[in-house]
N, CA, C, O and CB atoms as a CASP TS submission, in Angstrom:
PFRMAT TS
TARGET T0000
AUTHOR 0000-0000-0000
METHOD Language model
MODEL 1
PARENT N/A
ATOM      1  N   ASN     1      23.115  -8.637   1.172  1.00  0.00           N
ATOM      2  CA  ASN     1      21.712  -8.533   1.513  1.00  0.00           C
ATOM      3  C   ASN     1      21.317  -7.060   1.479  1.00  0.00           C
ATOM      4  O   ASN     1      21.766  -6.285   2.323  1.00  0.00           O
ATOM      5  CB  ASN     1      21.423  -9.164   2.905  1.00  0.00           C
ATOM      6  N   PRO     2      20.487  -6.662   0.520  1.00  0.00           N
ATOM      7  CA  PRO     2      20.108  -5.250   0.374  1.00  0.00           C
ATOM      8  C   PRO     2      19.016  -4.859   1.358  1.00  0.00           C
ATOM      9  O   PRO     2      17.897  -4.538   0.960  1.00  0.00           O
ATOM     10  CB  PRO     2      19.641  -4.969  -1.053  1.00  0.00           C
ATOM     11  N   CYS     3      19.345  -4.888   2.643  1.00  0.00           N
ATOM     12  CA  CYS     3      18.346  -4.740   3.713  1.00  0.00           C
ATOM     13  C   CYS     3      17.407  -3.561   3.534  1.00  0.00           C
ATOM     14  O   CYS     3      16.193  -3.753   3.467  1.00  0.00           O
ATOM     15  CB  CYS     3      19.038  -4.603   5.023  1.00  0.00           C
ATOM     16  N   PHE     4      17.925  -2.366   3.455  1.00  0.00           N
ATOM     17  CA  PHE     4      17.033  -1.228   3.493  1.00  0.00           C
ATOM     18  C   PHE     4      16.175  -1.130   2.244  1.00  0.00           C
ATOM     19  O   PHE     4      14.977  -0.858   2.336  1.00  0.00           O
ATOM     20  CB  PHE     4      17.821   0.034   3.672  1.00  0.00           C
ATOM     21  N   GLU     5      16.766  -1.345   1.085  1.00  0.00           N
ATOM     22  CA  GLU     5      15.965  -1.294  -0.146  1.00  0.00           C
ATOM     23  C   GLU     5      14.901  -2.383  -0.149  1.00  0.00           C
ATOM     24  O   GLU     5      13.777  -2.152  -0.595  1.00  0.00           O
ATOM     25  CB  GLU     5      16.866  -1.437  -1.384  1.00  0.00           C
ATOM     26  N   LEU     6      15.244  -3.560   0.342  1.00  0.00           N
ATOM     27  CA  LEU     6      14.249  -4.623   0.444  1.00  0.00           C
ATOM     28  C   LEU     6      13.112  -4.198   1.360  1.00  0.00           C
ATOM     29  O   LEU     6      11.947  -4.436   1.044  1.00  0.00           O
ATOM     30  CB  LEU     6      14.891  -5.920   0.957  1.00  0.00           C
ATOM     31  N   TRP     7      13.425  -3.582   2.471  1.00  0.00           N
ATOM     32  CA  TRP     7      12.409  -3.101   3.404  1.00  0.00           C
ATOM     33  C   TRP     7      11.445  -2.147   2.706  1.00  0.00           C
ATOM     34  O   TRP     7      10.235  -2.235   2.913  1.00  0.00           O
ATOM     35  CB  TRP     7      13.068  -2.407   4.605  1.00  0.00           C
ATOM     36  N   LEU     8      11.960  -1.246   1.892  1.00  0.00           N
ATOM     37  CA  LEU     8      11.094  -0.313   1.162  1.00  0.00           C
ATOM     38  C   LEU     8      10.207  -1.051   0.166  1.00  0.00           C
ATOM     39  O   LEU     8       9.012  -0.771   0.069  1.00  0.00           O
ATOM     40  CB  LEU     8      11.937   0.742   0.431  1.00  0.00           C
ATOM     41  N   VAL     9      10.783  -1.982  -0.564  1.00  0.00           N
ATOM     42  CA  VAL     9      10.013  -2.746  -1.547  1.00  0.00           C
ATOM     43  C   VAL     9       8.877  -3.504  -0.868  1.00  0.00           C
ATOM     44  O   VAL     9       7.773  -3.577  -1.407  1.00  0.00           O
ATOM     45  CB  VAL     9      10.926  -3.726  -2.307  1.00  0.00           C
ATOM     46  N   LEU    10       9.141  -4.070   0.318  1.00  0.00           N
ATOM     47  CA  LEU    10       8.119  -4.863   1.007  1.00  0.00           C
ATOM     48  C   LEU    10       6.909  -4.034   1.425  1.00  0.00           C
ATOM     49  O   LEU    10       5.856  -4.598   1.720  1.00  0.00           O
ATOM     50  CB  LEU    10       8.719  -5.524   2.225  1.00  0.00           C
ATOM     51  N   HIS    11       7.034  -2.722   1.456  1.00  0.00           N
ATOM     52  CA  HIS    11       5.884  -1.852   1.723  1.00  0.00           C
ATOM     53  C   HIS    11       4.920  -1.832   0.532  1.00  0.00           C
ATOM     54  O   HIS    11       3.743  -1.502   0.676  1.00  0.00           O
ATOM     55  CB  HIS    11       6.360  -0.421   2.042  1.00  0.00           C
ATOM     56  N   LEU    12       5.436  -2.187  -0.633  1.00  0.00           N
ATOM     57  CA  LEU    12       4.685  -2.011  -1.869  1.00  0.00           C
ATOM     58  C   LEU    12       4.322  -3.304  -2.571  1.00  0.00           C
ATOM     59  O   LEU    12       3.375  -3.344  -3.357  1.00  0.00           O
ATOM     60  CB  LEU    12       5.458  -1.166  -2.795  1.00  0.00           C
ATOM     61  N   ARG    13       5.078  -4.376  -2.290  1.00  0.00           N
ATOM     62  CA  ARG    13       4.839  -5.646  -2.972  1.00  0.00           C
ATOM     63  C   ARG    13       5.574  -6.768  -2.259  1.00  0.00           C
ATOM     64  O   ARG    13       6.334  -6.533  -1.319  1.00  0.00           O
ATOM     65  CB  ARG    13       5.280  -5.568  -4.446  1.00  0.00           C
ATOM     66  N   GLU    14       5.338  -7.987  -2.717  1.00  0.00           N
ATOM     67  CA  GLU    14       6.046  -9.142  -2.172  1.00  0.00           C
ATOM     68  C   GLU    14       7.530  -9.050  -2.552  1.00  0.00           C
ATOM     69  O   GLU    14       7.921  -8.253  -3.406  1.00  0.00           O
ATOM     70  CB  GLU    14       5.420 -10.476  -2.694  1.00  0.00           C
ATOM     71  N   SER    15       8.321  -9.862  -1.914  1.00  0.00           N
ATOM     72  CA  SER    15       9.751  -9.887  -2.186  1.00  0.00           C
ATOM     73  C   SER    15      10.029 -10.237  -3.644  1.00  0.00           C
ATOM     74  O   SER    15       9.399 -11.138  -4.198  1.00  0.00           O
ATOM     75  CB  SER    15      10.447 -10.884  -1.266  1.00  0.00           C
ATOM     76  N   PRO    16      10.961  -9.534  -4.263  1.00  0.00           N
ATOM     77  CA  PRO    16      11.338  -9.857  -5.640  1.00  0.00           C
ATOM     78  C   PRO    16      12.403 -10.949  -5.705  1.00  0.00           C
ATOM     79  O   PRO    16      12.906 -11.257  -6.786  1.00  0.00           O
ATOM     80  CB  PRO    16      11.841  -8.609  -6.347  1.00  0.00           C
ATOM     81  N   GLY    17      12.749 -11.539  -4.557  1.00  0.00           N
ATOM     82  CA  GLY    17      13.797 -12.552  -4.515  1.00  0.00           C
ATOM     83  C   GLY    17      15.166 -11.914  -4.314  1.00  0.00           C
ATOM     84  O   GLY    17      15.292 -10.698  -4.173  1.00  0.00           O
ATOM     85  N   CYS    18      16.166 -12.750  -4.303  1.00  0.00           N
ATOM     86  CA  CYS    18      17.537 -12.279  -4.073  1.00  0.00           C
ATOM     87  C   CYS    18      18.004 -11.460  -5.270  1.00  0.00           C
ATOM     88  O   CYS    18      17.985 -11.919  -6.412  1.00  0.00           O
ATOM     89  CB  CYS    18      18.502 -13.473  -3.822  1.00  0.00           C
ATOM     90  N   ARG    19      18.419 -10.247  -4.976  1.00  0.00           N
ATOM     91  CA  ARG    19      18.919  -9.348  -6.022  1.00  0.00           C
ATOM     92  C   ARG    19      20.091  -8.549  -5.494  1.00  0.00           C
ATOM     93  O   ARG    19      20.209  -8.318  -4.291  1.00  0.00           O
ATOM     94  CB  ARG    19      17.805  -8.401  -6.519  1.00  0.00           C
ATOM     95  N   HIS    20      20.952  -8.131  -6.393  1.00  0.00           N
ATOM     96  CA  HIS    20      22.061  -7.245  -6.039  1.00  0.00           C
ATOM     97  C   HIS    20      21.484  -5.919  -5.553  1.00  0.00           C
ATOM     98  O   HIS    20      20.409  -5.510  -5.991  1.00  0.00           O
ATOM     99  CB  HIS    20      23.026  -7.027  -7.255  1.00  0.00           C
ATOM    100  N   ARG    21      22.192  -5.250  -4.657  1.00  0.00           N
ATOM    101  CA  ARG    21      21.670  -4.001  -4.079  1.00  0.00           C
ATOM    102  C   ARG    21      21.378  -2.944  -5.136  1.00  0.00           C
ATOM    103  O   ARG    21      20.416  -2.188  -5.000  1.00  0.00           O
ATOM    104  CB  ARG    21      22.658  -3.441  -3.070  1.00  0.00           C
ATOM    105  N   HIS    22      22.183  -2.879  -6.178  1.00  0.00           N
ATOM    106  CA  HIS    22      21.917  -1.887  -7.227  1.00  0.00           C
ATOM    107  C   HIS    22      20.619  -2.202  -7.974  1.00  0.00           C
ATOM    108  O   HIS    22      19.875  -1.294  -8.344  1.00  0.00           O
ATOM    109  CB  HIS    22      23.092  -1.832  -8.218  1.00  0.00           C
ATOM    110  N   ASP    23      20.355  -3.480  -8.191  1.00  0.00           N
ATOM    111  CA  ASP    23      19.087  -3.877  -8.818  1.00  0.00           C
ATOM    112  C   ASP    23      17.916  -3.520  -7.916  1.00  0.00           C
ATOM    113  O   ASP    23      16.875  -3.067  -8.394  1.00  0.00           O
ATOM    114  CB  ASP    23      19.077  -5.391  -9.127  1.00  0.00           C
ATOM    115  N   MET    24      18.083  -3.721  -6.612  1.00  0.00           N
ATOM    116  CA  MET    24      17.019  -3.402  -5.668  1.00  0.00           C
ATOM    117  C   MET    24      16.788  -1.889  -5.622  1.00  0.00           C
ATOM    118  O   MET    24      15.646  -1.441  -5.522  1.00  0.00           O
ATOM    119  CB  MET    24      17.362  -3.941  -4.261  1.00  0.00           C
ATOM    120  N   GLN    25      17.856  -1.105  -5.694  1.00  0.00           N
ATOM    121  CA  GLN    25      17.716   0.359  -5.717  1.00  0.00           C
ATOM    122  C   GLN    25      16.950   0.800  -6.961  1.00  0.00           C
ATOM    123  O   GLN    25      16.104   1.692  -6.889  1.00  0.00           O
ATOM    124  CB  GLN    25      19.106   1.042  -5.675  1.00  0.00           C
ATOM    125  N   ARG    26      17.243   0.183  -8.090  1.00  0.00           N
ATOM    126  CA  ARG    26      16.519   0.516  -9.328  1.00  0.00           C
ATOM    127  C   ARG    26      15.038   0.145  -9.199  1.00  0.00           C
ATOM    128  O   ARG    26      14.166   0.881  -9.661  1.00  0.00           O
ATOM    129  CB  ARG    26      17.152  -0.216 -10.546  1.00  0.00           C
ATOM    130  N   LEU    27      14.762  -0.997  -8.570  1.00  0.00           N
ATOM    131  CA  LEU    27      13.380  -1.419  -8.382  1.00  0.00           C
ATOM    132  C   LEU    27      12.612  -0.408  -7.533  1.00  0.00           C
ATOM    133  O   LEU    27      11.470  -0.074  -7.848  1.00  0.00           O
ATOM    134  CB  LEU    27      13.330  -2.804  -7.732  1.00  0.00           C
ATOM    135  N   VAL    28      13.230   0.074  -6.466  1.00  0.00           N
ATOM    136  CA  VAL    28      12.592   1.109  -5.636  1.00  0.00           C
ATOM    137  C   VAL    28      12.291   2.333  -6.492  1.00  0.00           C
ATOM    138  O   VAL    28      11.203   2.902  -6.405  1.00  0.00           O
ATOM    139  CB  VAL    28      13.500   1.497  -4.429  1.00  0.00           C
ATOM    140  N   GLY    29      13.246   2.737  -7.312  1.00  0.00           N
ATOM    141  CA  GLY    29      13.041   3.882  -8.190  1.00  0.00           C
ATOM    142  C   GLY    29      11.895   3.668  -9.156  1.00  0.00           C
ATOM    143  O   GLY    29      11.137   4.595  -9.439  1.00  0.00           O
ATOM    144  N   THR    30      11.763   2.457  -9.663  1.00  0.00           N
ATOM    145  CA  THR    30      10.666   2.127 -10.576  1.00  0.00           C
ATOM    146  C   THR    30       9.319   2.185  -9.865  1.00  0.00           C
ATOM    147  O   THR    30       8.330   2.643 -10.438  1.00  0.00           O
ATOM    148  CB  THR    30      10.877   0.736 -11.182  1.00  0.00           C
ATOM    149  N   LEU    31       9.281   1.722  -8.619  1.00  0.00           N
ATOM    150  CA  LEU    31       8.016   1.660  -7.885  1.00  0.00           C
ATOM    151  C   LEU    31       7.517   3.021  -7.402  1.00  0.00           C
ATOM    152  O   LEU    31       6.312   3.269  -7.407  1.00  0.00           O
ATOM    153  CB  LEU    31       8.166   0.746  -6.707  1.00  0.00           C
ATOM    154  N   VAL    32       8.417   3.898  -6.991  1.00  0.00           N
ATOM    155  CA  VAL    32       7.977   5.178  -6.415  1.00  0.00           C
ATOM    156  C   VAL    32       8.559   6.396  -7.123  1.00  0.00           C
ATOM    157  O   VAL    32       8.289   7.528  -6.721  1.00  0.00           O
ATOM    158  CB  VAL    32       8.349   5.234  -4.959  1.00  0.00           C
ATOM    159  N   GLY    33       9.332   6.187  -8.142  1.00  0.00           N
ATOM    160  CA  GLY    33       9.965   7.314  -8.825  1.00  0.00           C
ATOM    161  C   GLY    33      11.358   7.548  -8.271  1.00  0.00           C
ATOM    162  O   GLY    33      11.622   7.300  -7.094  1.00  0.00           O
ATOM    163  N   GLU    34      12.224   8.017  -9.109  1.00  0.00           N
ATOM    164  CA  GLU    34      13.623   8.228  -8.724  1.00  0.00           C
ATOM    165  C   GLU    34      13.728   9.325  -7.682  1.00  0.00           C
ATOM    166  O   GLU    34      13.274  10.445  -7.917  1.00  0.00           O
ATOM    167  CB  GLU    34      14.479   8.580  -9.950  1.00  0.00           C
ATOM    168  N   ARG    35      14.324   9.020  -6.526  1.00  0.00           N
ATOM    169  CA  ARG    35      14.458  10.010  -5.455  1.00  0.00           C
ATOM    170  C   ARG    35      15.881  10.106  -4.925  1.00  0.00           C
ATOM    171  O   ARG    35      16.149  10.858  -3.988  1.00  0.00           O
ATOM    172  CB  ARG    35      13.520   9.674  -4.319  1.00  0.00           C
ATOM    173  N   LYS    36      16.779   9.359  -5.513  1.00  0.00           N
ATOM    174  CA  LYS    36      18.164   9.288  -5.021  1.00  0.00           C
ATOM    175  C   LYS    36      18.166   8.782  -3.583  1.00  0.00           C
ATOM    176  O   LYS    36      17.648   7.694  -3.331  1.00  0.00           O
ATOM    177  CB  LYS    36      18.865  10.682  -5.110  1.00  0.00           C
ATOM    178  N   LYS    37      18.720   9.517  -2.640  1.00  0.00           N
ATOM    179  CA  LYS    37      18.827   9.036  -1.265  1.00  0.00           C
ATOM    180  C   LYS    37      17.645   9.435  -0.382  1.00  0.00           C
ATOM    181  O   LYS    37      17.587   9.023   0.777  1.00  0.00           O
ATOM    182  CB  LYS    37      20.095   9.550  -0.654  1.00  0.00           C
ATOM    183  N   ALA    38      16.729  10.203  -0.884  1.00  0.00           N
ATOM    184  CA  ALA    38      15.593  10.657  -0.077  1.00  0.00           C
ATOM    185  C   ALA    38      14.489   9.601  -0.055  1.00  0.00           C
ATOM    186  O   ALA    38      14.246   8.927  -1.056  1.00  0.00           O
ATOM    187  CB  ALA    38      15.043  11.991  -0.622  1.00  0.00           C
ATOM    188  N   VAL    39      13.828   9.464   1.086  1.00  0.00           N
ATOM    189  CA  VAL    39      12.687   8.568   1.222  1.00  0.00           C
ATOM    190  C   VAL    39      11.481   9.412   1.611  1.00  0.00           C
ATOM    191  O   VAL    39      11.480  10.067   2.653  1.00  0.00           O
ATOM    192  CB  VAL    39      12.962   7.439   2.279  1.00  0.00           C
ATOM    193  N   ASN    40      10.468   9.390   0.777  1.00  0.00           N
ATOM    194  CA  ASN    40       9.238  10.138   1.043  1.00  0.00           C
ATOM    195  C   ASN    40       8.306   9.243   1.866  1.00  0.00           C
ATOM    196  O   ASN    40       7.789   8.250   1.355  1.00  0.00           O
ATOM    197  CB  ASN    40       8.546  10.601  -0.297  1.00  0.00           C
ATOM    198  N   PHE    41       8.097   9.585   3.110  1.00  0.00           N
ATOM    199  CA  PHE    41       7.286   8.798   4.035  1.00  0.00           C
ATOM    200  C   PHE    41       5.917   8.456   3.452  1.00  0.00           C
ATOM    201  O   PHE    41       5.428   7.342   3.642  1.00  0.00           O
ATOM    202  CB  PHE    41       7.114   9.549   5.342  1.00  0.00           C
ATOM    203  N   ALA    42       5.310   9.376   2.762  1.00  0.00           N
ATOM    204  CA  ALA    42       3.969   9.171   2.208  1.00  0.00           C
ATOM    205  C   ALA    42       3.924   8.014   1.209  1.00  0.00           C
ATOM    206  O   ALA    42       2.879   7.385   1.043  1.00  0.00           O
ATOM    207  CB  ALA    42       3.485  10.447   1.535  1.00  0.00           C
ATOM    208  N   ASP    43       5.046   7.727   0.542  1.00  0.00           N
ATOM    209  CA  ASP    43       5.089   6.623  -0.418  1.00  0.00           C
ATOM    210  C   ASP    43       4.959   5.262   0.260  1.00  0.00           C
ATOM    211  O   ASP    43       4.551   4.289  -0.374  1.00  0.00           O
ATOM    212  CB  ASP    43       6.381   6.676  -1.212  1.00  0.00           C
ATOM    213  N   TYR    44       5.302   5.188   1.540  1.00  0.00           N
ATOM    214  CA  TYR    44       5.421   3.901   2.219  1.00  0.00           C
ATOM    215  C   TYR    44       4.485   3.703   3.410  1.00  0.00           C
ATOM    216  O   TYR    44       4.231   2.562   3.797  1.00  0.00           O
ATOM    217  CB  TYR    44       6.809   3.730   2.678  1.00  0.00           C
ATOM    218  N   GLN    45       3.969   4.769   3.997  1.00  0.00           N
ATOM    219  CA  GLN    45       3.236   4.647   5.255  1.00  0.00           C
ATOM    220  C   GLN    45       2.037   3.708   5.160  1.00  0.00           C
ATOM    221  O   GLN    45       1.749   2.998   6.123  1.00  0.00           O
ATOM    222  CB  GLN    45       2.773   6.005   5.707  1.00  0.00           C
ATOM    223  N   GLY    46       1.342   3.681   4.052  1.00  0.00           N
ATOM    224  CA  GLY    46       0.177   2.819   3.910  1.00  0.00           C
ATOM    225  C   GLY    46       0.511   1.340   3.837  1.00  0.00           C
ATOM    226  O   GLY    46      -0.367   0.501   4.040  1.00  0.00           O
ATOM    227  N   GLY    47       1.754   1.007   3.551  1.00  0.00           N
ATOM    228  CA  GLY    47       2.142  -0.392   3.421  1.00  0.00           C
ATOM    229  C   GLY    47       2.934  -0.933   4.588  1.00  0.00           C
ATOM    230  O   GLY    47       3.472  -2.037   4.510  1.00  0.00           O
ATOM    231  N   TYR    48       3.019  -0.172   5.680  1.00  0.00           N
ATOM    232  CA  TYR    48       3.866  -0.574   6.810  1.00  0.00           C
ATOM    233  C   TYR    48       3.497  -1.946   7.363  1.00  0.00           C
ATOM    234  O   TYR    48       4.373  -2.799   7.504  1.00  0.00           O
ATOM    235  CB  TYR    48       3.772   0.456   7.918  1.00  0.00           C
ATOM    236  N   PHE    49       2.240  -2.178   7.676  1.00  0.00           N
ATOM    237  CA  PHE    49       1.850  -3.443   8.306  1.00  0.00           C
ATOM    238  C   PHE    49       2.049  -4.628   7.357  1.00  0.00           C
ATOM    239  O   PHE    49       2.422  -5.718   7.792  1.00  0.00           O
ATOM    240  CB  PHE    49       0.386  -3.377   8.762  1.00  0.00           C
ATOM    241  N   GLU    50       1.804  -4.418   6.076  1.00  0.00           N
ATOM    242  CA  GLU    50       2.085  -5.475   5.097  1.00  0.00           C
ATOM    243  C   GLU    50       3.574  -5.739   5.009  1.00  0.00           C
ATOM    244  O   GLU    50       3.991  -6.891   4.887  1.00  0.00           O
ATOM    245  CB  GLU    50       1.536  -5.097   3.715  1.00  0.00           C
ATOM    246  N   ALA    51       4.386  -4.690   5.068  1.00  0.00           N
ATOM    247  CA  ALA    51       5.838  -4.853   5.012  1.00  0.00           C
ATOM    248  C   ALA    51       6.329  -5.687   6.190  1.00  0.00           C
ATOM    249  O   ALA    51       7.181  -6.560   6.022  1.00  0.00           O
ATOM    250  CB  ALA    51       6.537  -3.484   5.002  1.00  0.00           C
ATOM    251  N   VAL    52       5.797  -5.421   7.376  1.00  0.00           N
ATOM    252  CA  VAL    52       6.190  -6.192   8.561  1.00  0.00           C
ATOM    253  C   VAL    52       5.825  -7.657   8.360  1.00  0.00           C
ATOM    254  O   VAL    52       6.646  -8.535   8.627  1.00  0.00           O
ATOM    255  CB  VAL    52       5.508  -5.632   9.842  1.00  0.00           C
ATOM    256  N   LYS    53       4.611  -7.937   7.893  1.00  0.00           N
ATOM    257  CA  LYS    53       4.187  -9.327   7.654  1.00  0.00           C
ATOM    258  C   LYS    53       5.088 -10.010   6.631  1.00  0.00           C
ATOM    259  O   LYS    53       5.494 -11.157   6.816  1.00  0.00           O
ATOM    260  CB  LYS    53       2.727  -9.369   7.173  1.00  0.00           C
ATOM    261  N   ARG    54       5.392  -9.302   5.564  1.00  0.00           N
ATOM    262  CA  ARG    54       6.223  -9.881   4.498  1.00  0.00           C
ATOM    263  C   ARG    54       7.644 -10.148   4.994  1.00  0.00           C
ATOM    264  O   ARG    54       8.226 -11.189   4.691  1.00  0.00           O
ATOM    265  CB  ARG    54       6.261  -8.943   3.275  1.00  0.00           C
ATOM    266  N   ALA    55       8.195  -9.211   5.752  1.00  0.00           N
ATOM    267  CA  ALA    55       9.551  -9.374   6.278  1.00  0.00           C
ATOM    268  C   ALA    55       9.611 -10.535   7.271  1.00  0.00           C
ATOM    269  O   ALA    55      10.560 -11.319   7.245  1.00  0.00           O
ATOM    270  CB  ALA    55      10.026  -8.073   6.952  1.00  0.00           C
ATOM    271  N   LYS    56       8.619 -10.652   8.135  1.00  0.00           N
ATOM    272  CA  LYS    56       8.578 -11.765   9.086  1.00  0.00           C
ATOM    273  C   LYS    56       8.491 -13.095   8.344  1.00  0.00           C
ATOM    274  O   LYS    56       9.151 -14.065   8.716  1.00  0.00           O
ATOM    275  CB  LYS    56       7.383 -11.613  10.053  1.00  0.00           C
ATOM    276  N   ARG    57       7.683 -13.134   7.305  1.00  0.00           N
ATOM    277  CA  ARG    57       7.532 -14.361   6.522  1.00  0.00           C
ATOM    278  C   ARG    57       8.864 -14.765   5.883  1.00  0.00           C
ATOM    279  O   ARG    57       9.206 -15.947   5.861  1.00  0.00           O
ATOM    280  CB  ARG    57       6.453 -14.174   5.435  1.00  0.00           C
ATOM    281  N   LEU    58       9.608 -13.798   5.368  1.00  0.00           N
ATOM    282  CA  LEU    58      10.929 -14.097   4.797  1.00  0.00           C
ATOM    283  C   LEU    58      11.869 -14.648   5.864  1.00  0.00           C
ATOM    284  O   LEU    58      12.582 -15.621   5.619  1.00  0.00           O
ATOM    285  CB  LEU    58      11.540 -12.835   4.156  1.00  0.00           C
ATOM    286  N   ASP    59      11.877 -14.028   7.057  1.00  0.00           N
ATOM    287  CA  ASP    59      12.717 -14.504   8.158  1.00  0.00           C
ATOM    288  C   ASP    59      12.333 -15.917   8.577  1.00  0.00           C
ATOM    289  O   ASP    59      13.202 -16.769   8.768  1.00  0.00           O
ATOM    290  CB  ASP    59      12.612 -13.559   9.355  1.00  0.00           C
ATOM    291  N   GLU    60      11.040 -16.167   8.720  1.00  0.00           N
ATOM    292  CA  GLU    60      10.567 -17.491   9.142  1.00  0.00           C
ATOM    293  C   GLU    60      10.969 -18.562   8.132  1.00  0.00           C
ATOM    294  O   GLU    60      11.411 -19.646   8.514  1.00  0.00           O
ATOM    295  CB  GLU    60       9.038 -17.485   9.322  1.00  0.00           C
ATOM    296  N   HIS    61      10.817 -18.259   6.857  1.00  0.00           N
ATOM    297  CA  HIS    61      11.179 -19.222   5.819  1.00  0.00           C
ATOM    298  C   HIS    61      12.678 -19.512   5.855  1.00  0.00           C
ATOM    299  O   HIS    61      13.087 -20.666   5.730  1.00  0.00           O
ATOM    300  CB  HIS    61      10.769 -18.698   4.429  1.00  0.00           C
ATOM    301  N   ALA    62      13.487 -18.490   6.022  1.00  0.00           N
ATOM    302  CA  ALA    62      14.940 -18.681   6.094  1.00  0.00           C
ATOM    303  C   ALA    62      15.316 -19.527   7.311  1.00  0.00           C
ATOM    304  O   ALA    62      16.136 -20.439   7.209  1.00  0.00           O
ATOM    305  CB  ALA    62      15.662 -17.319   6.152  1.00  0.00           C
ATOM    306  N   GLU    63      14.717 -19.223   8.451  1.00  0.00           N
ATOM    307  CA  GLU    63      15.011 -19.973   9.674  1.00  0.00           C
ATOM    308  C   GLU    63      14.576 -21.427   9.555  1.00  0.00           C
ATOM    309  O   GLU    63      15.284 -22.320  10.021  1.00  0.00           O
ATOM    310  CB  GLU    63      14.324 -19.322  10.872  1.00  0.00           C
ATOM    311  N   GLU    64      13.424 -21.683   8.937  1.00  0.00           N
ATOM    312  CA  GLU    64      12.954 -23.057   8.735  1.00  0.00           C
ATOM    313  C   GLU    64      13.941 -23.878   7.920  1.00  0.00           C
ATOM    314  O   GLU    64      14.030 -25.096   8.076  1.00  0.00           O
ATOM    315  CB  GLU    64      11.596 -23.055   8.045  1.00  0.00           C
ATOM    316  N   ASN    65      14.676 -23.206   7.055  1.00  0.00           N
ATOM    317  CA  ASN    65      15.653 -23.872   6.197  1.00  0.00           C
ATOM    318  C   ASN    65      17.074 -23.785   6.747  1.00  0.00           C
ATOM    319  O   ASN    65      18.034 -24.135   6.061  1.00  0.00           O
ATOM    320  CB  ASN    65      15.609 -23.275   4.812  1.00  0.00           C
ATOM    321  N   GLY    66      17.201 -23.313   7.997  1.00  0.00           N
ATOM    322  CA  GLY    66      18.516 -23.229   8.629  1.00  0.00           C
ATOM    323  C   GLY    66      19.435 -22.193   8.019  1.00  0.00           C
ATOM    324  O   GLY    66      20.656 -22.339   8.072  1.00  0.00           O
ATOM    325  N   GLU    67      18.861 -21.140   7.436  1.00  0.00           N
ATOM    326  CA  GLU    67      19.645 -20.110   6.750  1.00  0.00           C
ATOM    327  C   GLU    67      19.292 -18.718   7.256  1.00  0.00           C
ATOM    328  O   GLU    67      19.019 -17.816   6.464  1.00  0.00           O
ATOM    329  CB  GLU    67      19.422 -20.188   5.239  1.00  0.00           C
ATOM    330  N   GLN    68      19.297 -18.546   8.559  1.00  0.00           N
ATOM    331  CA  GLN    68      18.930 -17.260   9.153  1.00  0.00           C
ATOM    332  C   GLN    68      19.772 -16.134   8.557  1.00  0.00           C
ATOM    333  O   GLN    68      20.993 -16.248   8.447  1.00  0.00           O
ATOM    334  CB  GLN    68      19.104 -17.302  10.685  1.00  0.00           C
ATOM    335  N   GLY    69      19.097 -15.038   8.172  1.00  0.00           N
ATOM    336  CA  GLY    69      19.782 -13.871   7.622  1.00  0.00           C
ATOM    337  C   GLY    69      20.130 -13.967   6.155  1.00  0.00           C
ATOM    338  O   GLY    69      20.841 -13.110   5.629  1.00  0.00           O
ATOM    339  N   ARG    70      19.635 -15.008   5.476  1.00  0.00           N
ATOM    340  CA  ARG    70      19.978 -15.144   4.060  1.00  0.00           C
ATOM    341  C   ARG    70      19.338 -14.034   3.228  1.00  0.00           C
ATOM    342  O   ARG    70      18.459 -13.315   3.703  1.00  0.00           O
ATOM    343  CB  ARG    70      19.538 -16.516   3.536  1.00  0.00           C
ATOM    344  N   CYS    71      19.775 -13.911   2.024  1.00  0.00           N
ATOM    345  CA  CYS    71      19.217 -12.968   1.077  1.00  0.00           C
ATOM    346  C   CYS    71      18.073 -13.664   0.342  1.00  0.00           C
ATOM    347  O   CYS    71      18.294 -14.746  -0.204  1.00  0.00           O
ATOM    348  CB  CYS    71      20.307 -12.447   0.081  1.00  0.00           C
ATOM    349  N   PRO    72      16.895 -13.119   0.299  1.00  0.00           N
ATOM    350  CA  PRO    72      16.482 -11.826   0.820  1.00  0.00           C
ATOM    351  C   PRO    72      15.803 -11.950   2.186  1.00  0.00           C
ATOM    352  O   PRO    72      14.806 -12.657   2.335  1.00  0.00           O
ATOM    353  CB  PRO    72      15.547 -11.148  -0.165  1.00  0.00           C
ATOM    354  N   THR    73      16.338 -11.280   3.141  1.00  0.00           N
ATOM    355  CA  THR    73      15.696 -11.077   4.435  1.00  0.00           C
ATOM    356  C   THR    73      16.072  -9.677   4.908  1.00  0.00           C
ATOM    357  O   THR    73      17.037  -9.086   4.422  1.00  0.00           O
ATOM    358  CB  THR    73      16.129 -12.180   5.482  1.00  0.00           C
ATOM    359  N   THR    74      15.315  -9.161   5.845  1.00  0.00           N
ATOM    360  CA  THR    74      15.619  -7.861   6.422  1.00  0.00           C
ATOM    361  C   THR    74      15.123  -7.835   7.857  1.00  0.00           C
ATOM    362  O   THR    74      14.034  -8.323   8.158  1.00  0.00           O
ATOM    363  CB  THR    74      14.981  -6.715   5.593  1.00  0.00           C
ATOM    364  N   GLY    75      15.918  -7.272   8.726  1.00  0.00           N
ATOM    365  CA  GLY    75      15.522  -7.160  10.119  1.00  0.00           C
ATOM    366  C   GLY    75      15.086  -5.751  10.477  1.00  0.00           C
ATOM    367  O   GLY    75      14.932  -5.434  11.656  1.00  0.00           O
ATOM    368  N   VAL    76      14.885  -4.908   9.488  1.00  0.00           N
ATOM    369  CA  VAL    76      14.533  -3.516   9.737  1.00  0.00           C
ATOM    370  C   VAL    76      13.240  -3.409  10.541  1.00  0.00           C
ATOM    371  O   VAL    76      13.096  -2.496  11.354  1.00  0.00           O
ATOM    372  CB  VAL    76      14.394  -2.761   8.418  1.00  0.00           C
ATOM    373  N   TYR    77      12.313  -4.316  10.329  1.00  0.00           N
ATOM    374  CA  TYR    77      11.035  -4.260  11.036  1.00  0.00           C
ATOM    375  C   TYR    77      11.188  -4.431  12.545  1.00  0.00           C
ATOM    376  O   TYR    77      10.335  -3.973  13.305  1.00  0.00           O
ATOM    377  CB  TYR    77      10.107  -5.323  10.500  1.00  0.00           C
ATOM    378  N   ARG    78      12.254  -5.079  12.984  1.00  0.00           N
ATOM    379  CA  ARG    78      12.474  -5.279  14.419  1.00  0.00           C
ATOM    380  C   ARG    78      12.857  -3.979  15.080  1.00  0.00           C
ATOM    381  O   ARG    78      13.083  -3.944  16.290  1.00  0.00           O
ATOM    382  CB  ARG    78      13.556  -6.332  14.667  1.00  0.00           C
TER
END
């Protein structure tokens, strides 16, 4: 479960579905530009509340199906 990269993506768009962590890292790079390990707060601050909503929705859907913590989900918002 690529928790942190998924959390970043959710600031910018809906979940891309279950992906390997390296694929998710590449997606982050595509969305905001390649930054290696650095996270530029300005790239994400405007999408925080949407990210929380999207992450909660993923958790709720997983729990409804009896698969708490499945990929893709992230608890970073908590």
